[in-house]
C-alpha positions, -999 to 999 in steps of 0.1 A, spaced: 211 -12 124 244 -13 129 272 10 148 280 48 133 316 39 118 345 59 134 341 92 131 379 100 105 393 138 98 383 147 66 409 179 44 397 193 16 423 216 0 429 234 -37 462 233 -53 480 239 -83 495 210 -101 532 213 -107 530 186 -137 497 209 -157 496 238 -140 455 231 -132 443 233 -106 424 207 -85 407 194 -54 429 174 -35 408 154 -2 429 137 25 404 115 45 422 97 70 454 88 54 437 79 26 447 110 -4 438 119 -36 436 147 -63 405 152 -83 402 176 -114 377 204 -106 348 188 -130 355 153 -106 349 167 -74 317 189 -79 305 154 -95 312 134 -64 299 169 -43 270 163 -63 268 127 -53 277 132 -14 251 152 -11 223 130 -31 241 106 -12 231 122 25 197 132 10 189 102 3 207 83 38 179 112 62 150 101 37 154 59 48 157 69 88 128 85 82 101 67 62 124 39 87 113 60 121 79 69 99 66 30 103 79 16 134 71 45 157 34 56 127 29 31 118 38 -1 140 54 -16 115 77 -45 133 120 -43 115 107 -66 86 76 -45 82 97 -12 85 118 -26 57 97 -39 37 84 1 33 119 11 35 125 -11 2 96 -5 -13 100 36 -8 137 35 -25 124 16 -56 103 42 -59 125 69 -56 147 53 -78 126 51 -106 114 88 -101 154 100 -110 156 71 -140 127 92 -153 140 132 -139 175 120 -158 156 111 -195 135 140 -190 168 162 -189 188 140 -214 180 151 -250 162 124 -274 192 123 -295 217 115 -271 197 90 -251 207 52 -257 185 24 -269 177 17 -233 169 56 -225 196 71 -204 225 88 -217 
């Protein structure tokens, strides 16, 4: 597995846009700075939480394969890949069932 990336300071603040007079969320990460409207900030936050959960699950699946099933790296990677595929199918099914039929496209997604 690769080394963990160097930790960078992340700062999140709120501000009122002088131009639009609307509330914004400012994210500063290292040298990068971005301003997001509240809806986009909420969407990003939800995606970060989902990705963090998936990352922890991936790590647990890898360790389970290696420590309890005694798989080699290739076997643990295959187990993790199969689980990721399964997780994606479940997520797509959950999204599809949450979107009313009149808003779904022919492919079945919103």
